[in-house]
ZALUM-783315 format. One record per residue (C-alpha): x, y, z; residue number from 1; residue in one letter. Coordinates in steps of 0.1 Angstrom, whole numbers, padded with zeros to 4 digits, always signed. Layout:
% residues N
<rec><x>X</x><y>Y</y><z>Z</z><nr>NUM</nr><rest>A</rest></rec>
...
% end
This chain:
% residues 291
<rec><x>-0213</x><y>-0155</y><z>-0006</z><nr>1</nr><rest>M</rest></rec>
<rec><x>-0227</x><y>-0123</y><z>-0003</z><nr>2</nr><rest>E</rest></rec>
<rec><x>-0215</x><y>-0091</y><z>+0004</z><nr>3</nr><rest>A</rest></rec>
<rec><x>-0220</x><y>-0076</y><z>+0036</z><nr>4</nr><rest>V</rest></rec>
<rec><x>-0220</x><y>-0039</y><z>+0050</z><nr>5</nr><rest>Q</rest></rec>
<rec><x>-0196</x><y>-0030</y><z>+0080</z><nr>6</nr><rest>L</rest></rec>
<rec><x>-0180</x><y>+0002</y><z>+0094</z><nr>7</nr><rest>T</rest></rec>
<rec><x>-0146</x><y>+0008</y><z>+0099</z><nr>8</nr><rest>A</rest></rec>
<rec><x>-0132</x><y>+0034</y><z>+0126</z><nr>9</nr><rest>E</rest></rec>
<rec><x>-0098</x><y>+0051</y><z>+0133</z><nr>10</nr><rest>V</rest></rec>
<rec><x>-0094</x><y>+0069</y><z>+0170</z><nr>11</nr><rest>F</rest></rec>
<rec><x>-0067</x><y>+0092</y><z>+0174</z><nr>12</nr><rest>I</rest></rec>
<rec><x>-0052</x><y>+0103</y><z>+0210</z><nr>13</nr><rest>D</rest></rec>
<rec><x>-0045</x><y>+0137</y><z>+0204</z><nr>14</nr><rest>T</rest></rec>
<rec><x>-0031</x><y>+0138</y><z>+0241</z><nr>15</nr><rest>G</rest></rec>
<rec><x>-0062</x><y>+0131</y><z>+0261</z><nr>16</nr><rest>K</rest></rec>
<rec><x>-0066</x><y>+0093</y><z>+0254</z><nr>17</nr><rest>D</rest></rec>
<rec><x>-0088</x><y>+0080</y><z>+0229</z><nr>18</nr><rest>F</rest></rec>
<rec><x>-0123</x><y>+0095</y><z>+0226</z><nr>19</nr><rest>R</rest></rec>
<rec><x>-0154</x><y>+0092</y><z>+0199</z><nr>20</nr><rest>P</rest></rec>
<rec><x>-0152</x><y>+0129</y><z>+0188</z><nr>21</nr><rest>E</rest></rec>
<rec><x>-0112</x><y>+0122</y><z>+0179</z><nr>22</nr><rest>D</rest></rec>
<rec><x>-0126</x><y>+0097</y><z>+0154</z><nr>23</nr><rest>S</rest></rec>
<rec><x>-0130</x><y>+0089</y><z>+0120</z><nr>24</nr><rest>L</rest></rec>
<rec><x>-0158</x><y>+0062</y><z>+0105</z><nr>25</nr><rest>K</rest></rec>
<rec><x>-0156</x><y>+0045</y><z>+0070</z><nr>26</nr><rest>A</rest></rec>
<rec><x>-0184</x><y>+0023</y><z>+0060</z><nr>27</nr><rest>E</rest></rec>
<rec><x>-0174</x><y>-0005</y><z>+0035</z><nr>28</nr><rest>Y</rest></rec>
<rec><x>-0190</x><y>-0034</y><z>+0017</z><nr>29</nr><rest>S</rest></rec>
<rec><x>-0170</x><y>-0067</y><z>+0013</z><nr>30</nr><rest>C</rest></rec>
<rec><x>-0172</x><y>-0104</y><z>+0008</z><nr>31</nr><rest>V</rest></rec>
<rec><x>-0158</x><y>-0124</y><z>+0032</z><nr>32</nr><rest>P</rest></rec>
<rec><x>-0122</x><y>-0130</y><z>+0024</z><nr>33</nr><rest>G</rest></rec>
<rec><x>-0121</x><y>-0101</y><z>+0000</z><nr>34</nr><rest>E</rest></rec>
<rec><x>-0091</x><y>-0074</y><z>+0003</z><nr>35</nr><rest>T</rest></rec>
<rec><x>-0103</x><y>-0043</y><z>+0018</z><nr>36</nr><rest>V</rest></rec>
<rec><x>-0080</x><y>-0008</y><z>+0015</z><nr>37</nr><rest>R</rest></rec>
<rec><x>-0089</x><y>+0022</y><z>+0036</z><nr>38</nr><rest>L</rest></rec>
<rec><x>-0075</x><y>+0054</y><z>+0041</z><nr>39</nr><rest>S</rest></rec>
<rec><x>-0079</x><y>+0083</y><z>+0063</z><nr>40</nr><rest>F</rest></rec>
<rec><x>-0071</x><y>+0118</y><z>+0064</z><nr>41</nr><rest>D</rest></rec>
<rec><x>-0057</x><y>+0128</y><z>+0094</z><nr>42</nr><rest>L</rest></rec>
<rec><x>-0049</x><y>+0166</y><z>+0088</z><nr>43</nr><rest>T</rest></rec>
<rec><x>-0083</x><y>+0177</y><z>+0105</z><nr>44</nr><rest>C</rest></rec>
<rec><x>-0063</x><y>+0168</y><z>+0141</z><nr>45</nr><rest>F</rest></rec>
<rec><x>-0035</x><y>+0196</y><z>+0154</z><nr>46</nr><rest>E</rest></rec>
<rec><x>-0017</x><y>+0168</y><z>+0175</z><nr>47</nr><rest>K</rest></rec>
<rec><x>-0010</x><y>+0130</y><z>+0174</z><nr>48</nr><rest>T</rest></rec>
<rec><x>+0001</x><y>+0108</y><z>+0199</z><nr>49</nr><rest>V</rest></rec>
<rec><x>-0016</x><y>+0078</y><z>+0192</z><nr>50</nr><rest>G</rest></rec>
<rec><x>-0034</x><y>+0058</y><z>+0165</z><nr>51</nr><rest>F</rest></rec>
<rec><x>-0064</x><y>+0029</y><z>+0169</z><nr>52</nr><rest>R</rest></rec>
<rec><x>-0081</x><y>+0012</y><z>+0141</z><nr>53</nr><rest>F</rest></rec>
<rec><x>-0111</x><y>-0010</y><z>+0148</z><nr>54</nr><rest>D</rest></rec>
<rec><x>-0117</x><y>-0029</y><z>+0114</z><nr>55</nr><rest>P</rest></rec>
<rec><x>-0156</x><y>-0032</y><z>+0121</z><nr>56</nr><rest>L</rest></rec>
<rec><x>-0182</x><y>-0024</y><z>+0147</z><nr>57</nr><rest>L</rest></rec>
<rec><x>-0212</x><y>-0048</y><z>+0140</z><nr>58</nr><rest>E</rest></rec>
<rec><x>-0201</x><y>-0086</y><z>+0152</z><nr>59</nr><rest>D</rest></rec>
<rec><x>-0173</x><y>-0108</y><z>+0165</z><nr>60</nr><rest>S</rest></rec>
<rec><x>-0149</x><y>-0114</y><z>+0137</z><nr>61</nr><rest>S</rest></rec>
<rec><x>-0119</x><y>-0135</y><z>+0123</z><nr>62</nr><rest>M</rest></rec>
<rec><x>-0096</x><y>-0105</y><z>+0106</z><nr>63</nr><rest>V</rest></rec>
<rec><x>-0063</x><y>-0109</y><z>+0088</z><nr>64</nr><rest>R</rest></rec>
<rec><x>-0045</x><y>-0078</y><z>+0088</z><nr>65</nr><rest>L</rest></rec>
<rec><x>-0023</x><y>-0069</y><z>+0058</z><nr>66</nr><rest>M</rest></rec>
<rec><x>-0008</x><y>-0040</y><z>+0068</z><nr>67</nr><rest>G</rest></rec>
<rec><x>-0011</x><y>-0005</y><z>+0083</z><nr>68</nr><rest>I</rest></rec>
<rec><x>+0006</x><y>+0023</y><z>+0065</z><nr>69</nr><rest>T</rest></rec>
<rec><x>+0010</x><y>+0058</y><z>+0082</z><nr>70</nr><rest>L</rest></rec>
<rec><x>+0017</x><y>+0093</y><z>+0066</z><nr>71</nr><rest>F</rest></rec>
<rec><x>+0037</x><y>+0121</y><z>+0084</z><nr>72</nr><rest>Y</rest></rec>
<rec><x>+0036</x><y>+0155</y><z>+0083</z><nr>73</nr><rest>D</rest></rec>
<rec><x>+0074</x><y>+0168</y><z>+0069</z><nr>74</nr><rest>A</rest></rec>
<rec><x>+0066</x><y>+0207</y><z>+0067</z><nr>75</nr><rest>I</rest></rec>
<rec><x>+0087</x><y>+0225</y><z>+0092</z><nr>76</nr><rest>Q</rest></rec>
<rec><x>+0114</x><y>+0202</y><z>+0092</z><nr>77</nr><rest>G</rest></rec>
<rec><x>+0096</x><y>+0176</y><z>+0111</z><nr>78</nr><rest>K</rest></rec>
<rec><x>+0107</x><y>+0139</y><z>+0104</z><nr>79</nr><rest>D</rest></rec>
<rec><x>+0093</x><y>+0120</y><z>+0133</z><nr>80</nr><rest>P</rest></rec>
<rec><x>+0110</x><y>+0084</y><z>+0119</z><nr>81</nr><rest>T</rest></rec>
<rec><x>+0142</x><y>+0100</y><z>+0105</z><nr>82</nr><rest>G</rest></rec>
<rec><x>+0131</x><y>+0084</y><z>+0070</z><nr>83</nr><rest>E</rest></rec>
<rec><x>+0135</x><y>+0118</y><z>+0052</z><nr>84</nr><rest>L</rest></rec>
<rec><x>+0168</x><y>+0124</y><z>+0059</z><nr>85</nr><rest>Q</rest></rec>
<rec><x>+0181</x><y>+0089</y><z>+0054</z><nr>86</nr><rest>A</rest></rec>
<rec><x>+0164</x><y>+0090</y><z>+0022</z><nr>87</nr><rest>A</rest></rec>
<rec><x>+0177</x><y>+0124</y><z>+0011</z><nr>88</nr><rest>G</rest></rec>
<rec><x>+0138</x><y>+0132</y><z>+0003</z><nr>89</nr><rest>L</rest></rec>
<rec><x>+0128</x><y>+0168</y><z>+0005</z><nr>90</nr><rest>D</rest></rec>
<rec><x>+0115</x><y>+0177</y><z>+0037</z><nr>91</nr><rest>K</rest></rec>
<rec><x>+0085</x><y>+0194</y><z>+0024</z><nr>92</nr><rest>E</rest></rec>
<rec><x>+0072</x><y>+0160</y><z>+0010</z><nr>93</nr><rest>K</rest></rec>
<rec><x>+0054</x><y>+0136</y><z>+0032</z><nr>94</nr><rest>R</rest></rec>
<rec><x>+0069</x><y>+0105</y><z>+0049</z><nr>95</nr><rest>A</rest></rec>
<rec><x>+0054</x><y>+0075</y><z>+0050</z><nr>96</nr><rest>R</rest></rec>
<rec><x>+0061</x><y>+0041</y><z>+0067</z><nr>97</nr><rest>R</rest></rec>
<rec><x>+0046</x><y>+0007</y><z>+0069</z><nr>98</nr><rest>E</rest></rec>
<rec><x>+0041</x><y>-0005</y><z>+0102</z><nr>99</nr><rest>I</rest></rec>
<rec><x>+0056</x><y>-0038</y><z>+0112</z><nr>100</nr><rest>P</rest></rec>
<rec><x>+0030</x><y>-0064</y><z>+0131</z><nr>101</nr><rest>L</rest></rec>
<rec><x>+0057</x><y>-0062</y><z>+0158</z><nr>102</nr><rest>S</rest></rec>
<rec><x>+0048</x><y>-0032</y><z>+0163</z><nr>103</nr><rest>R</rest></rec>
<rec><x>+0010</x><y>-0035</y><z>+0165</z><nr>104</nr><rest>I</rest></rec>
<rec><x>-0008</x><y>-0047</y><z>+0197</z><nr>105</nr><rest>K</rest></rec>
<rec><x>-0047</x><y>-0059</y><z>+0193</z><nr>106</nr><rest>T</rest></rec>
<rec><x>-0070</x><y>-0073</y><z>+0219</z><nr>107</nr><rest>N</rest></rec>
<rec><x>-0079</x><y>-0104</y><z>+0199</z><nr>108</nr><rest>S</rest></rec>
<rec><x>-0090</x><y>-0137</y><z>+0218</z><nr>109</nr><rest>D</rest></rec>
<rec><x>-0068</x><y>-0160</y><z>+0197</z><nr>110</nr><rest>V</rest></rec>
<rec><x>-0037</x><y>-0147</y><z>+0179</z><nr>111</nr><rest>D</rest></rec>
<rec><x>-0027</x><y>-0166</y><z>+0146</z><nr>112</nr><rest>L</rest></rec>
<rec><x>-0007</x><y>-0140</y><z>+0137</z><nr>113</nr><rest>E</rest></rec>
<rec><x>-0013</x><y>-0122</y><z>+0109</z><nr>114</nr><rest>P</rest></rec>
<rec><x>-0050</x><y>-0138</y><z>+0113</z><nr>115</nr><rest>I</rest></rec>
<rec><x>-0067</x><y>-0128</y><z>+0145</z><nr>116</nr><rest>Y</rest></rec>
<rec><x>-0096</x><y>-0139</y><z>+0161</z><nr>117</nr><rest>V</rest></rec>
<rec><x>-0125</x><y>-0116</y><z>+0181</z><nr>118</nr><rest>Y</rest></rec>
<rec><x>-0147</x><y>-0132</y><z>+0204</z><nr>119</nr><rest>L</rest></rec>
<rec><x>-0162</x><y>-0100</y><z>+0212</z><nr>120</nr><rest>H</rest></rec>
<rec><x>-0176</x><y>-0071</y><z>+0191</z><nr>121</nr><rest>H</rest></rec>
<rec><x>-0148</x><y>-0044</y><z>+0197</z><nr>122</nr><rest>D</rest></rec>
<rec><x>-0114</x><y>-0056</y><z>+0179</z><nr>123</nr><rest>P</rest></rec>
<rec><x>-0087</x><y>-0031</y><z>+0183</z><nr>124</nr><rest>K</rest></rec>
<rec><x>-0055</x><y>-0024</y><z>+0166</z><nr>125</nr><rest>F</rest></rec>
<rec><x>-0030</x><y>-0004</y><z>+0184</z><nr>126</nr><rest>F</rest></rec>
<rec><x>+0001</x><y>+0008</y><z>+0167</z><nr>127</nr><rest>V</rest></rec>
<rec><x>+0036</x><y>+0017</y><z>+0188</z><nr>128</nr><rest>D</rest></rec>
<rec><x>+0029</x><y>+0055</y><z>+0200</z><nr>129</nr><rest>E</rest></rec>
<rec><x>+0066</x><y>+0061</y><z>+0189</z><nr>130</nr><rest>A</rest></rec>
<rec><x>+0053</x><y>+0060</y><z>+0157</z><nr>131</nr><rest>L</rest></rec>
<rec><x>+0023</x><y>+0080</y><z>+0157</z><nr>132</nr><rest>C</rest></rec>
<rec><x>+0033</x><y>+0119</y><z>+0161</z><nr>133</nr><rest>T</rest></rec>
<rec><x>+0027</x><y>+0142</y><z>+0135</z><nr>134</nr><rest>H</rest></rec>
<rec><x>+0002</x><y>+0122</y><z>+0115</z><nr>135</nr><rest>L</rest></rec>
<rec><x>-0011</x><y>+0130</y><z>+0084</z><nr>136</nr><rest>S</rest></rec>
<rec><x>-0027</x><y>+0104</y><z>+0070</z><nr>137</nr><rest>G</rest></rec>
<rec><x>-0031</x><y>+0064</y><z>+0070</z><nr>138</nr><rest>A</rest></rec>
<rec><x>-0042</x><y>+0035</y><z>+0050</z><nr>139</nr><rest>E</rest></rec>
<rec><x>-0051</x><y>+0001</y><z>+0062</z><nr>140</nr><rest>V</rest></rec>
<rec><x>-0052</x><y>-0030</y><z>+0043</z><nr>141</nr><rest>E</rest></rec>
<rec><x>-0068</x><y>-0064</y><z>+0059</z><nr>142</nr><rest>F</rest></rec>
<rec><x>-0095</x><y>-0089</y><z>+0056</z><nr>143</nr><rest>Q</rest></rec>
<rec><x>-0126</x><y>-0099</y><z>+0072</z><nr>144</nr><rest>V</rest></rec>
<rec><x>-0124</x><y>-0138</y><z>+0067</z><nr>145</nr><rest>L</rest></rec>
<rec><x>-0156</x><y>-0144</y><z>+0087</z><nr>146</nr><rest>E</rest></rec>
<rec><x>-0182</x><y>-0130</y><z>+0109</z><nr>147</nr><rest>I</rest></rec>
<rec><x>-0200</x><y>-0140</y><z>+0137</z><nr>148</nr><rest>G</rest></rec>
<rec><x>-0172</x><y>-0164</y><z>+0152</z><nr>149</nr><rest>V</rest></rec>
<rec><x>-0184</x><y>-0159</y><z>+0189</z><nr>150</nr><rest>E</rest></rec>
<rec><x>-0214</x><y>-0186</y><z>+0182</z><nr>151</nr><rest>E</rest></rec>
<rec><x>-0188</x><y>-0214</y><z>+0169</z><nr>152</nr><rest>K</rest></rec>
<rec><x>-0175</x><y>-0234</y><z>+0205</z><nr>153</nr><rest>S</rest></rec>
<rec><x>-0144</x><y>-0244</y><z>+0189</z><nr>154</nr><rest>Y</rest></rec>
<rec><x>-0132</x><y>-0212</y><z>+0191</z><nr>155</nr><rest>W</rest></rec>
<rec><x>-0138</x><y>-0210</y><z>+0229</z><nr>156</nr><rest>Q</rest></rec>
<rec><x>-0121</x><y>-0244</y><z>+0232</z><nr>157</nr><rest>D</rest></rec>
<rec><x>-0090</x><y>-0226</y><z>+0215</z><nr>158</nr><rest>I</rest></rec>
<rec><x>-0090</x><y>-0195</y><z>+0233</z><nr>159</nr><rest>K</rest></rec>
<rec><x>-0088</x><y>-0217</y><z>+0265</z><nr>160</nr><rest>K</rest></rec>
<rec><x>-0061</x><y>-0243</y><z>+0257</z><nr>161</nr><rest>S</rest></rec>
<rec><x>-0022</x><y>-0231</y><z>+0249</z><nr>162</nr><rest>N</rest></rec>
<rec><x>-0021</x><y>-0231</y><z>+0214</z><nr>163</nr><rest>V</rest></rec>
<rec><x>+0017</x><y>-0244</y><z>+0201</z><nr>164</nr><rest>S</rest></rec>
<rec><x>+0035</x><y>-0228</y><z>+0171</z><nr>165</nr><rest>Q</rest></rec>
<rec><x>+0031</x><y>-0262</y><z>+0153</z><nr>166</nr><rest>R</rest></rec>
<rec><x>-0008</x><y>-0261</y><z>+0162</z><nr>167</nr><rest>E</rest></rec>
<rec><x>-0009</x><y>-0225</y><z>+0148</z><nr>168</nr><rest>R</rest></rec>
<rec><x>+0007</x><y>-0231</y><z>+0118</z><nr>169</nr><rest>D</rest></rec>
<rec><x>-0018</x><y>-0260</y><z>+0113</z><nr>170</nr><rest>Q</rest></rec>
<rec><x>-0047</x><y>-0239</y><z>+0123</z><nr>171</nr><rest>L</rest></rec>
<rec><x>-0035</x><y>-0212</y><z>+0096</z><nr>172</nr><rest>L</rest></rec>
<rec><x>-0030</x><y>-0239</y><z>+0072</z><nr>173</nr><rest>G</rest></rec>
<rec><x>-0068</x><y>-0253</y><z>+0076</z><nr>174</nr><rest>K</rest></rec>
<rec><x>-0081</x><y>-0218</y><z>+0077</z><nr>175</nr><rest>I</rest></rec>
<rec><x>-0064</x><y>-0209</y><z>+0041</z><nr>176</nr><rest>E</rest></rec>
<rec><x>-0076</x><y>-0245</y><z>+0030</z><nr>177</nr><rest>A</rest></rec>
<rec><x>-0113</x><y>-0234</y><z>+0040</z><nr>178</nr><rest>A</rest></rec>
<rec><x>-0111</x><y>-0198</y><z>+0028</z><nr>179</nr><rest>M</rest></rec>
<rec><x>-0100</x><y>-0210</y><z>-0007</z><nr>180</nr><rest>E</rest></rec>
<rec><x>-0129</x><y>-0236</y><z>-0007</z><nr>181</nr><rest>E</rest></rec>
<rec><x>-0151</x><y>-0210</y><z>+0002</z><nr>182</nr><rest>N</rest></rec>
<rec><x>-0140</x><y>-0191</y><z>-0029</z><nr>183</nr><rest>R</rest></rec>
<rec><x>-0140</x><y>-0221</y><z>-0052</z><nr>184</nr><rest>Q</rest></rec>
<rec><x>-0178</x><y>-0228</y><z>-0044</z><nr>185</nr><rest>L</rest></rec>
<rec><x>-0187</x><y>-0192</y><z>-0044</z><nr>186</nr><rest>A</rest></rec>
<rec><x>-0173</x><y>-0191</y><z>-0081</z><nr>187</nr><rest>E</rest></rec>
<rec><x>-0189</x><y>-0219</y><z>-0089</z><nr>188</nr><rest>E</rest></rec>
<rec><x>-0222</x><y>-0209</y><z>-0075</z><nr>189</nr><rest>N</rest></rec>
<rec><x>-0216</x><y>-0178</y><z>-0098</z><nr>190</nr><rest>R</rest></rec>
<rec><x>-0211</x><y>-0199</y><z>-0128</z><nr>191</nr><rest>R</rest></rec>
<rec><x>-0240</x><y>-0218</y><z>-0121</z><nr>192</nr><rest>L</rest></rec>
<rec><x>-0263</x><y>-0191</y><z>-0119</z><nr>193</nr><rest>K</rest></rec>
<rec><x>-0252</x><y>-0176</y><z>-0153</z><nr>194</nr><rest>I</rest></rec>
<rec><x>-0257</x><y>-0211</y><z>-0168</z><nr>195</nr><rest>E</rest></rec>
<rec><x>-0291</x><y>-0212</y><z>-0156</z><nr>196</nr><rest>H</rest></rec>
<rec><x>-0299</x><y>-0176</y><z>-0168</z><nr>197</nr><rest>A</rest></rec>
<rec><x>-0283</x><y>-0184</y><z>-0201</z><nr>198</nr><rest>D</rest></rec>
<rec><x>-0306</x><y>-0220</y><z>-0202</z><nr>199</nr><rest>I</rest></rec>
<rec><x>-0338</x><y>-0201</y><z>-0191</z><nr>200</nr><rest>Y</rest></rec>
<rec><x>-0336</x><y>-0172</y><z>-0216</z><nr>201</nr><rest>A</rest></rec>
<rec><x>-0331</x><y>-0193</y><z>-0244</z><nr>202</nr><rest>S</rest></rec>
<rec><x>-0368</x><y>-0194</y><z>-0265</z><nr>203</nr><rest>G</rest></rec>
<rec><x>-0369</x><y>-0233</y><z>-0269</z><nr>204</nr><rest>L</rest></rec>
<rec><x>-0367</x><y>-0238</y><z>-0233</z><nr>205</nr><rest>W</rest></rec>
<rec><x>-0396</x><y>-0211</y><z>-0224</z><nr>206</nr><rest>K</rest></rec>
<rec><x>-0416</x><y>-0223</y><z>-0254</z><nr>207</nr><rest>L</rest></rec>
<rec><x>-0415</x><y>-0261</y><z>-0235</z><nr>208</nr><rest>Q</rest></rec>
<rec><x>-0412</x><y>-0251</y><z>-0199</z><nr>209</nr><rest>H</rest></rec>
<rec><x>-0422</x><y>-0218</y><z>-0190</z><nr>210</nr><rest>D</rest></rec>
<rec><x>-0453</x><y>-0214</y><z>-0167</z><nr>211</nr><rest>A</rest></rec>
<rec><x>-0470</x><y>-0189</y><z>-0189</z><nr>212</nr><rest>K</rest></rec>
<rec><x>-0476</x><y>-0206</y><z>-0216</z><nr>213</nr><rest>G</rest></rec>
<rec><x>-0463</x><y>-0206</y><z>-0254</z><nr>214</nr><rest>P</rest></rec>
<rec><x>-0487</x><y>-0180</y><z>-0265</z><nr>215</nr><rest>L</rest></rec>
<rec><x>-0474</x><y>-0154</y><z>-0236</z><nr>216</nr><rest>R</rest></rec>
<rec><x>-0438</x><y>-0166</y><z>-0244</z><nr>217</nr><rest>V</rest></rec>
<rec><x>-0441</x><y>-0156</y><z>-0284</z><nr>218</nr><rest>L</rest></rec>
<rec><x>-0461</x><y>-0123</y><z>-0273</z><nr>219</nr><rest>L</rest></rec>
<rec><x>-0434</x><y>-0108</y><z>-0250</z><nr>220</nr><rest>H</rest></rec>
<rec><x>-0426</x><y>-0071</y><z>-0253</z><nr>221</nr><rest>K</rest></rec>
<rec><x>-0386</x><y>-0083</y><z>-0263</z><nr>222</nr><rest>G</rest></rec>
<rec><x>-0398</x><y>-0102</y><z>-0290</z><nr>223</nr><rest>N</rest></rec>
<rec><x>-0427</x><y>-0080</y><z>-0303</z><nr>224</nr><rest>I</rest></rec>
<rec><x>-0402</x><y>-0051</y><z>-0305</z><nr>225</nr><rest>I</rest></rec>
<rec><x>-0378</x><y>-0071</y><z>-0324</z><nr>226</nr><rest>T</rest></rec>
<rec><x>-0406</x><y>-0083</y><z>-0352</z><nr>227</nr><rest>F</rest></rec>
<rec><x>-0413</x><y>-0046</y><z>-0353</z><nr>228</nr><rest>L</rest></rec>
<rec><x>-0376</x><y>-0032</y><z>-0359</z><nr>229</nr><rest>A</rest></rec>
<rec><x>-0374</x><y>-0060</y><z>-0387</z><nr>230</nr><rest>A</rest></rec>
<rec><x>-0404</x><y>-0049</y><z>-0402</z><nr>231</nr><rest>V</rest></rec>
<rec><x>-0392</x><y>-0015</y><z>-0401</z><nr>232</nr><rest>Y</rest></rec>
<rec><x>-0359</x><y>-0022</y><z>-0416</z><nr>233</nr><rest>V</rest></rec>
<rec><x>-0373</x><y>-0043</y><z>-0443</z><nr>234</nr><rest>A</rest></rec>
<rec><x>-0396</x><y>-0018</y><z>-0452</z><nr>235</nr><rest>L</rest></rec>
<rec><x>-0371</x><y>+0011</y><z>-0454</z><nr>236</nr><rest>M</rest></rec>
<rec><x>-0351</x><y>-0015</y><z>-0476</z><nr>237</nr><rest>S</rest></rec>
<rec><x>-0382</x><y>-0012</y><z>-0502</z><nr>238</nr><rest>E</rest></rec>
<rec><x>-0389</x><y>+0019</y><z>-0499</z><nr>239</nr><rest>L</rest></rec>
<rec><x>-0350</x><y>+0025</y><z>-0508</z><nr>240</nr><rest>F</rest></rec>
<rec><x>-0352</x><y>+0005</y><z>-0537</z><nr>241</nr><rest>W</rest></rec>
<rec><x>-0383</x><y>+0023</y><z>-0550</z><nr>242</nr><rest>F</rest></rec>
<rec><x>-0365</x><y>+0056</y><z>-0546</z><nr>243</nr><rest>N</rest></rec>
<rec><x>-0337</x><y>+0043</y><z>-0566</z><nr>244</nr><rest>N</rest></rec>
<rec><x>-0358</x><y>+0027</y><z>-0596</z><nr>245</nr><rest>A</rest></rec>
<rec><x>-0379</x><y>+0056</y><z>-0597</z><nr>246</nr><rest>Y</rest></rec>
<rec><x>-0348</x><y>+0082</y><z>-0603</z><nr>247</nr><rest>Y</rest></rec>
<rec><x>-0327</x><y>+0059</y><z>-0623</z><nr>248</nr><rest>A</rest></rec>
<rec><x>-0319</x><y>+0073</y><z>-0656</z><nr>249</nr><rest>T</rest></rec>
<rec><x>-0322</x><y>+0062</y><z>-0679</z><nr>250</nr><rest>P</rest></rec>
<rec><x>-0355</x><y>+0044</y><z>-0671</z><nr>251</nr><rest>R</rest></rec>
<rec><x>-0372</x><y>+0024</y><z>-0698</z><nr>252</nr><rest>P</rest></rec>
<rec><x>-0407</x><y>+0036</y><z>-0707</z><nr>253</nr><rest>N</rest></rec>
<rec><x>-0438</x><y>+0018</y><z>-0691</z><nr>254</nr><rest>G</rest></rec>
<rec><x>-0417</x><y>+0001</y><z>-0665</z><nr>255</nr><rest>Q</rest></rec>
<rec><x>-0436</x><y>-0007</y><z>-0632</z><nr>256</nr><rest>A</rest></rec>
<rec><x>-0429</x><y>-0007</y><z>-0600</z><nr>257</nr><rest>L</rest></rec>
<rec><x>-0444</x><y>-0031</y><z>-0580</z><nr>258</nr><rest>N</rest></rec>
<rec><x>-0439</x><y>-0044</y><z>-0545</z><nr>259</nr><rest>F</rest></rec>
<rec><x>-0416</x><y>-0075</y><z>-0542</z><nr>260</nr><rest>Q</rest></rec>
<rec><x>-0427</x><y>-0099</y><z>-0514</z><nr>261</nr><rest>F</rest></rec>
<rec><x>-0396</x><y>-0121</y><z>-0518</z><nr>262</nr><rest>L</rest></rec>
<rec><x>-0370</x><y>-0095</y><z>-0513</z><nr>263</nr><rest>R</rest></rec>
<rec><x>-0393</x><y>-0078</y><z>-0485</z><nr>264</nr><rest>F</rest></rec>
<rec><x>-0396</x><y>-0112</y><z>-0468</z><nr>265</nr><rest>G</rest></rec>
<rec><x>-0356</x><y>-0120</y><z>-0471</z><nr>266</nr><rest>L</rest></rec>
<rec><x>-0344</x><y>-0084</y><z>-0456</z><nr>267</nr><rest>V</rest></rec>
<rec><x>-0371</x><y>-0092</y><z>-0429</z><nr>268</nr><rest>F</rest></rec>
<rec><x>-0357</x><y>-0123</y><z>-0419</z><nr>269</nr><rest>L</rest></rec>
<rec><x>-0324</x><y>-0111</y><z>-0421</z><nr>270</nr><rest>G</rest></rec>
<rec><x>-0327</x><y>-0083</y><z>-0399</z><nr>271</nr><rest>A</rest></rec>
<rec><x>-0347</x><y>-0101</y><z>-0376</z><nr>272</nr><rest>F</rest></rec>
<rec><x>-0323</x><y>-0126</y><z>-0370</z><nr>273</nr><rest>F</rest></rec>
<rec><x>-0297</x><y>-0100</y><z>-0367</z><nr>274</nr><rest>V</rest></rec>
<rec><x>-0317</x><y>-0083</y><z>-0341</z><nr>275</nr><rest>I</rest></rec>
<rec><x>-0322</x><y>-0113</y><z>-0320</z><nr>276</nr><rest>V</rest></rec>
<rec><x>-0286</x><y>-0121</y><z>-0323</z><nr>277</nr><rest>L</rest></rec>
<rec><x>-0274</x><y>-0088</y><z>-0310</z><nr>278</nr><rest>V</rest></rec>
<rec><x>-0300</x><y>-0086</y><z>-0282</z><nr>279</nr><rest>R</rest></rec>
<rec><x>-0293</x><y>-0123</y><z>-0272</z><nr>280</nr><rest>A</rest></rec>
<rec><x>-0253</x><y>-0111</y><z>-0268</z><nr>281</nr><rest>A</rest></rec>
<rec><x>-0261</x><y>-0080</y><z>-0250</z><nr>282</nr><rest>V</rest></rec>
<rec><x>-0284</x><y>-0100</y><z>-0225</z><nr>283</nr><rest>M</rest></rec>
<rec><x>-0257</x><y>-0123</y><z>-0218</z><nr>284</nr><rest>K</rest></rec>
<rec><x>-0235</x><y>-0099</y><z>-0210</z><nr>285</nr><rest>R</rest></rec>
<rec><x>-0258</x><y>-0083</y><z>-0187</z><nr>286</nr><rest>Y</rest></rec>
<rec><x>-0263</x><y>-0114</y><z>-0170</z><nr>287</nr><rest>R</rest></rec>
<rec><x>-0229</x><y>-0120</y><z>-0166</z><nr>288</nr><rest>H</rest></rec>
<rec><x>-0221</x><y>-0087</y><z>-0151</z><nr>289</nr><rest>E</rest></rec>
<rec><x>-0253</x><y>-0090</y><z>-0127</z><nr>290</nr><rest>L</rest></rec>
<rec><x>-0241</x><y>-0122</y><z>-0111</z><nr>291</nr><rest>Y</rest></rec>
% end
């Protein structure tokens, strides 16, 4: 499953109802079923008497609301929830409150609390107005389980029928099972992509199957750079040996300093294979991060 780009929006009622000019937008990217946590700074609003959260603006959807946490301005003795006094906290500190689902209303077409299905493009969560005074911040945690649900007829059938609590529990169980299966399939798909990339990256497979032909594979830029690096290491080691032999004391008179092809070849092969192994490990790690 690929990540989708979505937009969430928070509306604050400043005493003039929910208006576009009293809102904050937040763009986010997520894979269906991935937990999203968004934070909003509400100190820019002088007055707050209502809070509304729209999880996405782009399409019909199925959303699991995991929690809404509101932060209150406790300066100048403001303690709207009474939590500061009860907990014995300093009034200069912020109060925070996790809002229970019973104090949150929504305009869903199918209610499978805490999963809500919206067959329209305007999902909304309203927090009880009694908990929305003197707000200084908010944090929302939720999951977008599915997008484009309005195109699926069975949700329309569920919306028209009266669903009992038992049927709701069964539907929730099926949704959880389907989401888990999707997650497993996505993980298996990722694993197969990595395996495919690892197999294709192996030199023998390329020599046998690459459409460019064996010569193009052997003369690949990475192989040429590896070959030149190994030659450089071998030459430097030979030069190092020459230097030590030349300045060695005492040095036998008439000693001839000859280029040793065997020594050069052994150093070259060792350096070549080490560089190849390091390069393969780096590319494998890169493929794992890519997928």
